[in-house]
C-alpha positions as CSV (number, residue, x, y, z in Angstrom):
1,M,-11.6,-32.6,3.8
2,R,-10.3,-29.6,1.8
3,F,-11.5,-27.1,4.4
4,L,-9.8,-29.4,7.3
5,I,-6.5,-29.2,5.4
6,L,-6.8,-25.5,5.0
7,S,-7.8,-25.1,8.7
8,L,-4.8,-26.9,9.8
9,A,-2.5,-24.9,7.5
10,F,-3.7,-21.6,8.5
11,S,-4.8,-22.1,12.0
12,L,-7.4,-19.6,13.1
13,L,-7.3,-17.4,9.8
14,D,-10.5,-16.5,8.1
15,L,-10.6,-18.2,4.9
16,S,-13.9,-16.7,3.7
17,A,-11.8,-14.2,1.8
18,I,-10.1,-16.9,-0.3
19,G,-11.7,-16.7,-3.9
20,A,-12.9,-13.2,-3.3
21,D,-10.8,-10.6,-5.4
22,L,-10.5,-7.6,-2.9
23,S,-8.4,-5.5,-5.4
24,P,-7.7,-6.0,-9.1
25,H,-4.7,-3.4,-8.7
26,Y,-1.6,-4.5,-7.0
27,F,1.3,-3.4,-9.0
28,S,4.2,-5.1,-6.9
29,A,3.1,-8.4,-8.0
30,K,2.8,-10.0,-11.4
31,P,-0.7,-9.3,-12.9
32,G,-3.3,-11.8,-11.8
33,A,-0.9,-13.6,-9.4
34,L,-2.8,-12.6,-6.1
35,M,-6.0,-14.1,-7.3
36,K,-4.2,-17.1,-8.8
37,A,-2.5,-17.6,-5.4
38,K,-6.0,-17.5,-3.7
39,E,-7.3,-20.1,-6.1
40,K,-4.4,-22.4,-5.4
41,L,-4.5,-21.8,-1.7
42,A,-8.3,-22.9,-1.8
43,A,-7.5,-25.9,-3.6
44,G,-5.0,-26.9,-0.8
45,D,-1.6,-25.8,-2.2
46,K,0.7,-26.9,0.6
47,Q,3.7,-24.6,-0.6
48,L,1.6,-21.5,-0.9
49,A,0.1,-22.4,2.6
50,K,3.6,-22.2,4.1
51,A,4.1,-18.8,2.5
52,L,0.8,-17.4,3.9
53,K,1.6,-18.9,7.3
54,K,4.9,-16.8,7.3
55,L,3.2,-13.8,6.0
56,V,0.5,-13.8,8.8
57,K,3.4,-14.4,11.2
58,D,4.9,-11.1,9.9
59,A,1.6,-9.4,10.1
60,D,1.1,-10.4,13.6
61,K,4.4,-9.0,14.5
62,A,3.6,-5.8,12.7
63,L,0.4,-5.4,14.7
64,A,2.5,-5.6,18.1
65,E,5.0,-2.8,17.0
66,P,4.7,0.9,18.0
67,L,3.2,2.9,15.1
68,P,6.3,4.4,13.1
69,T,6.5,8.1,12.6
70,V,9.0,10.9,11.7
71,M,8.0,12.6,15.0
72,S,9.9,9.9,16.8
73,K,13.4,11.1,16.1
74,E,15.1,13.4,18.7
75,K,17.4,15.3,16.3
76,M,15.7,18.3,14.6
77,P,15.9,18.7,10.7
78,P,17.6,21.8,9.3
79,S,14.2,23.2,8.8
80,G,13.3,23.2,12.6
81,D,10.3,21.1,11.8
82,K,10.2,17.5,12.7
83,H,7.7,16.6,10.3
84,D,10.5,16.7,7.7
85,Y,12.0,13.6,6.7
86,M,15.8,13.5,7.6
87,S,18.6,10.9,7.4
88,I,22.4,10.7,7.5
89,A,24.4,9.2,4.5
90,P,25.1,5.6,5.5
91,Y,28.7,5.3,3.9
92,F,30.1,8.6,5.5
93,W,32.0,8.5,8.8
94,P,33.6,11.3,11.3
95,N,36.7,12.6,9.7
96,P,39.6,11.4,11.8
97,D,41.9,14.4,10.8
98,T,39.7,17.1,12.3
99,K,38.5,17.9,15.9
100,D,34.9,18.0,15.1
101,G,34.9,15.1,12.7
102,L,33.6,17.3,9.9
103,P,33.6,17.0,7.1
104,Y,32.4,13.3,7.2
105,V,34.4,11.1,4.8
106,R,33.3,8.2,2.6
107,H,34.0,4.5,3.3
108,D,32.0,2.6,0.5
109,G,30.0,-0.3,1.7
110,K,30.7,0.2,5.5
111,V,27.7,1.5,7.2
112,N,28.1,4.1,10.0
113,P,25.8,3.0,12.8
114,E,25.0,6.7,13.2
115,S,22.9,6.4,10.1
116,R,20.7,3.8,11.5
117,D,20.2,5.3,14.9
118,P,16.4,6.0,15.1
119,K,17.0,9.0,17.3
120,A,18.9,10.9,14.6
121,N,17.3,9.3,11.5
122,D,14.0,8.6,10.0
123,S,15.5,5.8,7.6
124,P,14.8,2.9,10.3
125,A,11.2,4.1,10.7
126,I,10.3,4.6,7.1
127,K,11.4,0.9,6.4
128,I,9.3,-0.3,9.3
129,M,6.4,1.6,7.9
130,G,6.7,0.3,4.4
131,D,7.3,-3.4,5.6
132,N,4.4,-3.3,8.1
133,V,1.9,-1.8,5.7
134,E,2.7,-4.4,3.1
135,S,2.6,-7.4,5.5
136,L,-0.7,-6.3,7.0
137,A,-2.5,-5.4,3.7
138,L,-1.4,-8.5,2.1
139,A,-2.5,-10.6,5.3
140,Y,-5.9,-8.9,5.0
141,Y,-6.1,-9.6,1.4
142,F,-5.6,-13.4,1.8
143,T,-7.3,-14.0,5.1
144,G,-10.1,-11.3,5.1
145,N,-9.3,-10.6,8.7
146,E,-10.2,-7.0,9.4
147,T,-7.8,-6.8,12.2
148,Y,-5.0,-6.7,9.7
149,A,-6.8,-3.9,7.5
150,E,-7.2,-2.0,10.6
151,G,-3.6,-2.4,11.5
152,A,-2.4,-1.2,8.1
153,A,-4.8,1.7,8.3
154,K,-3.4,2.9,11.5
155,V,0.2,2.7,10.3
156,A,-0.7,4.8,7.1
157,R,-2.6,7.3,8.9
158,T,0.1,7.8,11.3
159,W,2.9,8.2,8.6
160,F,0.7,10.2,5.9
161,L,-2.5,11.6,7.2
162,D,-2.6,12.5,10.9
163,P,-1.7,16.2,11.4
164,A,0.2,15.4,14.7
165,T,2.5,12.8,13.1
166,R,2.6,13.0,9.4
167,M,5.6,13.3,7.2
168,T,5.8,16.5,4.9
169,P,5.9,15.0,1.5
170,H,9.5,15.8,0.4
171,L,12.9,14.5,1.1
172,K,15.1,17.5,1.1
173,Y,17.0,16.4,4.1
174,A,17.7,12.8,3.1
175,Q,21.2,11.2,3.5
176,A,22.9,14.3,4.5
177,I,26.7,14.3,4.6
178,M,27.6,16.0,7.9
179,G,29.7,19.1,7.4
180,V,29.0,19.2,3.6
181,N,25.2,19.5,3.1
182,D,21.9,19.1,4.5
183,G,20.6,16.3,2.1
184,R,21.1,14.8,-1.3
185,G,19.0,13.1,-4.1
186,T,20.6,9.8,-3.2
187,G,18.4,9.8,-0.1
188,I,15.4,9.5,-2.2
189,L,16.3,5.7,-2.4
190,E,15.0,5.5,1.2
191,A,11.6,6.6,0.1
192,L,11.1,3.3,-2.0
193,H,9.2,2.3,1.1
194,I,6.6,5.1,0.5
195,S,5.8,3.6,-3.0
196,V,5.5,0.0,-1.3
197,A,3.0,1.2,1.3
198,A,1.1,3.3,-1.2
199,D,0.6,0.2,-3.5
200,A,-0.3,-2.2,-0.7
201,L,-3.0,0.1,0.6
202,G,-4.9,-0.6,-2.6
203,L,-5.4,-4.0,-1.2
204,L,-7.8,-2.4,1.4
205,A,-10.2,-1.2,-1.1
206,E,-13.1,-3.3,0.4
207,S,-12.1,-2.8,4.0
208,K,-14.0,-0.6,6.4
209,S,-11.0,0.4,8.3
210,W,-9.8,2.3,5.2
211,P,-12.7,4.3,3.9
212,K,-12.6,6.1,0.6
213,D,-11.9,9.5,2.4
214,D,-8.7,8.2,3.6
215,Q,-7.6,6.8,0.3
216,Q,-8.3,10.1,-1.2
217,A,-6.2,11.9,1.3
218,L,-3.4,9.6,0.8
219,K,-3.5,10.4,-3.0
220,E,-3.4,14.0,-2.4
221,W,-0.2,13.5,-0.2
222,L,1.2,11.3,-3.0
223,R,0.4,13.9,-5.7
224,T,2.3,16.4,-3.8
225,Y,5.2,14.0,-3.3
226,H,5.3,12.8,-6.7
227,D,5.4,16.2,-8.1
228,W,8.4,17.0,-5.9
229,L,10.0,13.7,-6.9
230,I,9.7,14.7,-10.6
231,Q,10.2,18.3,-10.6
232,S,12.8,18.9,-7.8
233,E,16.4,19.3,-8.2
234,P,17.3,16.3,-5.7
235,G,14.6,14.3,-7.8
236,K,16.3,15.2,-11.2
237,D,19.6,14.3,-9.8
238,E,18.4,10.8,-8.7
239,Q,16.6,10.3,-12.0
240,N,19.8,11.1,-13.8
241,A,22.0,8.7,-11.8
242,K,23.1,5.9,-13.9
243,N,23.6,3.2,-11.3
244,N,21.0,1.5,-9.0
245,H,20.0,4.8,-7.6
246,G,18.5,5.6,-11.0
247,T,16.7,2.3,-11.5
248,F,15.3,2.5,-8.0
249,Y,14.2,6.0,-8.7
250,D,12.2,4.7,-11.7
251,V,10.7,1.9,-9.6
252,Q,9.5,4.5,-7.0
253,A,8.3,7.0,-9.6
254,V,6.5,4.5,-11.7
255,R,4.9,2.6,-9.0
256,I,3.5,5.8,-7.4
257,A,2.4,7.1,-11.0
258,L,0.4,3.8,-11.5
259,V,-1.2,4.1,-8.0
260,L,-2.3,7.7,-8.9
261,G,-3.6,6.8,-12.3
262,R,-0.9,8.7,-14.0
263,D,-0.3,6.2,-16.6
264,D,1.1,8.2,-19.3
265,S,3.8,9.3,-16.9
266,A,4.5,5.8,-15.9
267,K,4.7,4.5,-19.6
268,R,6.9,7.3,-20.5
269,M,9.5,6.4,-17.8
270,L,9.3,2.7,-18.4
271,E,9.9,3.2,-22.2
272,E,12.9,5.4,-21.3
273,A,14.2,2.8,-19.1
274,K,15.1,0.6,-22.0
275,Q,17.8,2.9,-23.0
276,R,18.5,4.8,-19.7
277,R,18.7,1.7,-17.5
278,I,19.1,-1.6,-19.5
279,A,21.3,-0.3,-22.3
280,V,23.5,1.8,-19.9
281,Q,23.8,-0.5,-16.9
282,I,24.2,-4.1,-18.4
283,D,27.0,-5.1,-20.7
284,P,26.5,-7.7,-23.7
285,D,27.8,-10.4,-21.4
286,G,25.4,-9.6,-18.5
287,K,27.8,-7.9,-16.3
288,Q,26.6,-4.8,-14.5
289,P,29.9,-2.6,-14.6
290,L,28.6,0.4,-12.6
291,E,27.7,-2.1,-9.7
292,L,30.8,-4.1,-9.9
293,D,32.9,-1.1,-9.3
294,R,32.0,-1.2,-5.6
295,T,33.4,-2.8,-2.4
296,T,30.3,-5.0,-2.3
297,S,30.0,-5.6,-6.0
298,F,28.0,-8.9,-5.4
299,S,25.5,-7.4,-3.2
300,Y,25.1,-4.2,-5.7
301,S,24.8,-6.4,-8.7
302,R,21.8,-8.2,-7.2
303,F,20.5,-4.8,-5.7
304,N,20.2,-3.3,-9.2
305,L,18.9,-6.6,-10.6
306,F,16.1,-6.5,-8.2
307,A,15.2,-3.0,-9.2
308,L,15.2,-3.8,-12.8
309,T,13.0,-6.8,-12.4
310,E,10.6,-4.8,-10.1
311,L,10.6,-2.3,-12.9
312,A,9.9,-5.1,-15.5
313,T,7.0,-6.3,-13.4
314,L,5.6,-2.6,-13.3
315,G,5.8,-2.5,-17.0
316,E,3.6,-5.7,-17.2
317,H,1.0,-3.6,-15.6
318,A,1.5,-0.5,-17.8
319,G,1.8,-2.5,-21.1
320,V,5.6,-1.8,-21.6
321,D,7.7,-5.1,-22.1
322,L,11.0,-4.6,-20.4
323,W,11.6,-8.4,-19.8
324,N,12.3,-9.0,-23.6
325,Y,13.9,-5.7,-24.5
326,T,17.3,-6.4,-26.0
327,T,19.7,-3.9,-27.6
328,E,21.2,-4.6,-30.8
329,D,24.5,-5.7,-29.1
330,G,22.7,-8.1,-26.6
331,R,22.2,-6.2,-23.5
332,S,19.0,-7.3,-21.6
333,I,17.5,-8.0,-18.2
334,R,17.8,-11.8,-18.9
335,K,21.4,-11.4,-19.8
336,A,22.2,-9.9,-16.4
337,I,20.2,-12.6,-14.6
338,D,22.0,-15.3,-16.5
339,F,25.3,-13.7,-15.7
340,M,24.6,-13.9,-12.0
341,L,22.9,-17.3,-12.0
342,P,25.9,-19.7,-11.2
343,Y,27.1,-17.3,-8.5
344,A,23.7,-17.8,-6.6
345,D,23.6,-21.6,-7.1
346,V,23.9,-24.0,-4.3
347,P,26.9,-24.4,-3.9
348,P,27.8,-21.0,-5.6
349,K,30.4,-20.5,-8.1
350,A,33.2,-18.4,-6.4
351,W,32.8,-14.6,-6.6
352,T,36.3,-13.2,-7.3
353,L,35.4,-9.5,-7.3
354,P,35.4,-7.3,-4.1
355,Q,32.7,-8.1,-1.6
356,I,33.6,-7.0,1.8
357,K,30.3,-8.4,3.5
358,D,28.1,-11.7,3.2
359,K,26.7,-12.3,-0.1
360,H,23.2,-13.6,0.8
361,E,22.6,-15.6,-2.3
362,S,19.1,-16.6,-1.2
363,E,18.0,-13.1,-2.0
364,F,18.0,-14.0,-5.7
365,M,15.0,-16.2,-5.2
366,P,12.5,-13.5,-6.2
367,I,14.6,-12.6,-9.0
368,F,14.6,-16.2,-10.3
369,R,11.1,-16.8,-9.9
370,Q,10.3,-13.7,-12.0
371,A,12.6,-15.0,-14.6
372,T,10.7,-18.3,-14.7
373,L,7.5,-16.6,-15.4
374,A,9.0,-14.3,-17.9
375,Y,11.3,-16.7,-19.8
376,G,10.3,-20.2,-18.9
377,G,12.7,-23.1,-18.6
378,E,13.9,-25.0,-15.4
379,A,17.2,-23.4,-14.7
380,Y,15.9,-20.7,-12.5
381,E,13.3,-22.8,-10.7
382,A,15.9,-25.5,-10.0
383,I,18.2,-23.2,-8.1
384,I,15.1,-21.9,-5.9
385,G,14.5,-25.4,-5.1
386,K,17.8,-25.9,-3.5
387,Y,16.9,-23.3,-0.9
388,E,15.2,-25.0,2.1
389,D,13.2,-21.9,3.3
390,S,11.9,-21.0,-0.2
391,P,8.4,-22.4,0.2
392,S,7.9,-20.0,3.1
393,K,8.9,-16.8,1.1
394,R,6.6,-14.2,0.2
395,F,7.5,-14.3,-3.5
396,Q,5.7,-17.5,-3.8
397,L,2.4,-15.6,-3.2
398,L,3.4,-12.5,-5.6
399,F,4.6,-14.5,-8.3
400,V,2.8,-17.7,-8.7
401,K,4.0,-20.5,-10.9
């Protein structure tokens, strides 16, 4: 009967992998969560079955997409080498006061479509790469279907390893402001997808589609990139950013450090985040003033809070507790979550600060689930339950109750 229920839930998925721990290290999920999810799936958990069904749908879609690569863009980077990643700053627009539109001028929160054009930017491709590797690798982990592992491996080889299509491991030309510079440290934010892919590929440890030689080659690429991230001027600029850019720099650098086994580096950055991020970014009442001073203040408050909770989860793997760190005057991740709680409820409390685009309150669901696991209580989970599509969301598999 149990097998019949699972068969109905997962259609033609290979369930032989459920109960088998294919990888003990996946730093983007709560420690032990993936194994716990497998056990609950094997026991017939209907909610996780919905989440797995959606994950497999995402993986099937990823299999059908062209392989993303930095070579797909038509515009040439300043170096003259298409292997170099390049992108245009999203909030900068042609100057209406000059004939050639240069230098571009800033309109905070308003995305210039040129910055999302895959012919001129690698930013669309790097997001597709990270999303697809993650979906495919997780689908392989939960189903044991080698087709998904093969798909993830193809995406990874194309982006990182194949001499004809690989990205050079740096971001010198990311988020350039036309007429001002060829790239900025702020563009490093876009490479968060590199760390997501690198982490997810660890789930292919038992797959014949991703042999050890490929994993070692990936690590060589990551070592070069991580060194650039830590030592370069753009990297130092981003590390020193006080707002969400600094937080996401930490998420990226720590995650890659953990993948590479650079545990001392990861722990040092996580310890520094207590003062550098939590103490600086969060007020005693839970407000995030650096994010509230934006034209999309709600979105950026959620964005930085998402980064802080990701960093706290990485801290669990490294033995550094950010969830319960509190300054003497009461600044903490929990305070920031609780401040935003009523504004993401259903119905939400009115947000009275600047917000020039839709708020997307449902994007708080992964944050609230992590808060449930970190702090207990029913307040966070009660809000998640008000969103009808919550059972099908991926966080259900990564942060299991």
